[in-house]
Structures are given as structure tokens and as C-alpha cells.
N, C-alpha and C positions, 0 to 999 in steps of 0.2 A: 504494500500500499504505500501512497505518497505519505512522507514523513511531515506531518503538520504539528509535531510536537512543540515547535517554536511557539504556536498559539495557545498552547495550554494555560499559561497564566492569566491570559485574557479571558478564556473560556471559564477557568474556574471563578475568576472574580465575577463573571456574569451571573453565576448562580447566585449570588447575593442581589442582582438587580431586583429593583421594586416591582417591575414590570412582570407579572406572572409568565407569560408567553415567551418573554426573552430568558427568563429563568428555566423553563421548559425546554426550550431550543437548545441552550447551554447543557443541559443535562444529557440530551441525547447525544449532543457533539463529544462531549467528554466521556460517555460511556463507550461509543464507537472507537474514540481514541485510545481508551484504557484497554479495549479488547485487543487492540493490535500492539501496545507498547506497555510492558510492564511497568516501566519507569513512570509513565503518564497515569497509569491506574493506581500506582503508590501513592502519588499526589493527589488524586481525584476522589479515590475512595472514601476518605473520611468526611469530607464535606458532603458528599452523596448521602452518606449514611445519616447525617444530621437533617437531611431534606426529607427522610423517611418519616420524620415528625412534623413536617411544615404543616401550617394550618388549611393550605388549599389542597383538595384531594389530587387535582391534577398534577401538581408538583410531586406529591408522595408517589404517585403512579410512575411518572417519568424517571424518578430517582430509582425506584425498583426495577424498571426495565434496564437502566443504566448498570445498575449493580449486577444485574443478571448477565449482561454482556461481559463485565468485568470477570465475574465469578465463573463463567464459562471456561475463560483463558487462564485465570489466576485465583483458583480457588482460596488460596490462603488468605487473601485480601479481604474477603467478603464473609468469611466463615462466621465472624461475630455479629453480622447482620441478620443471619438466618432466624434468631428469636423474633426479630422485629417483623420480619417479613411474614413469619407465622401468624403473629398477632393481625397483621394486615389481612391474610388470608381468612382469619376467623373473624373478625370485626368490621371489615371495610366494605364499602358499597360494592357494587357489581364490578365496576371498572377497576377498583383497587384489589379486589380478590384476583381478577384477571391478570393484573401486573404482578402481583405478589407470587401467585402461582407459576407464571411464566419464568420469573426470576429463579424461584426455588428449582424449578425444573433444570433450568440451565446451569446452576450450582451442582445439581444432583447427577447430571450426565457424567461428570469426572469425579463426582465425591458422593457416591450414593448413600454413603452412611450418614451424611448430614440431613437427609430428607426421608429416610427409610421410615422413621418413626412416626411421620404425620401422614402415612396411608390413610388411617382412619378419618383423619381431618379432611383429606381431599375427597374422599368418598362422600362424607357428608356435605361438602360444599357442592359437590357435582350434582347432589340430588336436587338442589333448590337454585341451581345457577340456570340462567337464560342460554338458550343455545348461542346467542349472539357473543356472549361473555364467558363461555366455558373452556375455550380454547387453552388458556393457560393451565387449567387443572387436568385437561387431556395430555397436554405436553408434559406436565409433572407426572402424571400416572405412568406415561411411557418411559420417562426417565428411571423410575423406579422398576418398570418391568424389564427394561434392558438388563438389569443386574440381578433382579430377585423375580423372574418370571412368575415362579408358582404362587408367589404372594399376591399377584394381581390377576391371576388366570381366571378366577370366579367373576371378574368384571368384564371379561371378553364379550359376553352377550350384550351387556349395556354400552360397551364402546362400538360394537356393530351397529347399533340403533343410529349413531351419530353419522354413520356413513350415509344416510338418507336425509341427513339434515340439509336445509337450503342454505346454511351459512358456511361461507368459505373456511372461516377460521376453525370451525368444529369439525368440518369434514377433514381437512389437512391434517389437523392435529390428532383426530381418531385413526387416520390411515397411519400416520408416523407411530403412534403408540401401539398399534397392532403389530407394525413390522418389528418394533423393538421387542415386543413380549415374546413374539415368535422366533426371534432371530436365533436363539440356542434351541429352542424345541418348537418348530414349526405345527406340530401336532396340536398346539395349545389353541392355534387359531386358525386352523385349517378351514373352518366353515365361513371365514370372512374372505379367503382368497378369490372366490368368483366375484364377490362385490368389489373388491379392490381392483380386480382385473377390468371389470366394466367401467369402474370410475377412470382408470388411466386411459382407457380406450375412447371414452366420451367426453370427458370434461374438456372445457376449452380455457381453464384456470392454470396458468403454467406452475403455480405453487403446488396445487393439488396433483396435477399430472406427475411433477417431479417426486413428491412424496410418496405417490403410489408406486412409481416405477422403483424407487428405492426400497420400499416396503417388500415388493414382490421379489426383489433381488435378495434381500435378507431372507425370505422364506424359500428362496430356491426355485422360485416359478419360473419357467422357460419364457413367459411373456415379457419379463423383464429385460431379456437379451436384446 
């Protein structure tokens, strides 16, 4: 990636801008920069963590997404933010739960032990989440399923229901979750393969198509070739 690290001090300063939208844009930029460069992440993560307690929900959401990006690449820098993200998952509004779950899922891809214990909470949240804002929970379930497939195997029928959702975010994350769960034991998700194959063949959404192709590849389905 282009090295935009010289702009980091300016971006971190903008996290304190009184304009909420400038603050949100800065958090997004800092999160992307922190994903690519650990030195940037090290500088930005502490300020982003404080924004998880900001009075504006939108700021809290963007801080969570940014920390998720950093945590995916540099787990050690966001480990101590996990309890606050779990609080957001439990007590936040729909959009906050979506952001917190997505961040927890990103952290859990490479550090599954940090989110393994929140599986019951994710299941509870999924029960009352709207399809439009459940993608983060599905993503987090997929992160757990990648490492502990038997622990989420009972959720496969529930996840399959989201394959017929009209919401892009729900479909693409359900597809990815099923691919993760079945990656080490395709038998666990075998009933989902025809649906995922059909989705890959018929969808016009590039993200859904890519996730379906990757999922089928993980499951050893020849149609992914």
C-alpha cells in the first residue's frame, strides 16, 4: 500500500475534532492505516479505544470498526479493548452491535481464544438482530467456527436461513461463516452447498460472489474452480 504514515499525526488530531463527521472519517482512515502499518496502529489504538466511550453512537461505531481493522493485523494492540466491545455487543443499539460484533470477529480470526467465550452472547444477539444489521454477528460466528467448528455446528440451520435473506450484508457473511465452519469438516455444512453454489452462479453482487467462491473452495466443491 501507499505509505501515508506521514499524515498520521494529523489524522489522530482529527479524532478530537468537534465535528462528528470529521471525527468519524478520521477514525476510518486511522483504522485502515493501522491495519497496514503496526507503528501507526500503536500510535492510534489508544485514542480509538477512548472513542469507544464517546457520547455519539456513530463515533463509537467507527472506533469499533477501526479497532477491528487494527486487531485483525495486530491483535496484541486491541486485546484490552475486547471487554468494551463485548459491552457494546450486549448493550448497544443495532448499529453499535453490528460494529462491535464485526470488530470482535476480526480480532477472533487470528486470536479465537479472545472471543470463544462470547459465543452464547452472539447467539442471543442474533436472535433479536434485524437482517440488515446482523452481518457482524454472522462474521463473528464464522470466526469462531473457523477454529472451533463443532461448537457452532448446531447453528448451521440458522445460518442457512440467512442465505435467502434479501440483505447483502447478511448473505455475504452467512456464506463466509458456513465456509469457515466447514473448512475442516465439510460434512457439518453439506446441506448448504447447493444453496451457496446457486448464490455464486446467480448473484450480481461482487462481494457475495467472491465469498461464495471462497466458501465453496474451502468446502472442496469443484464449482469453485
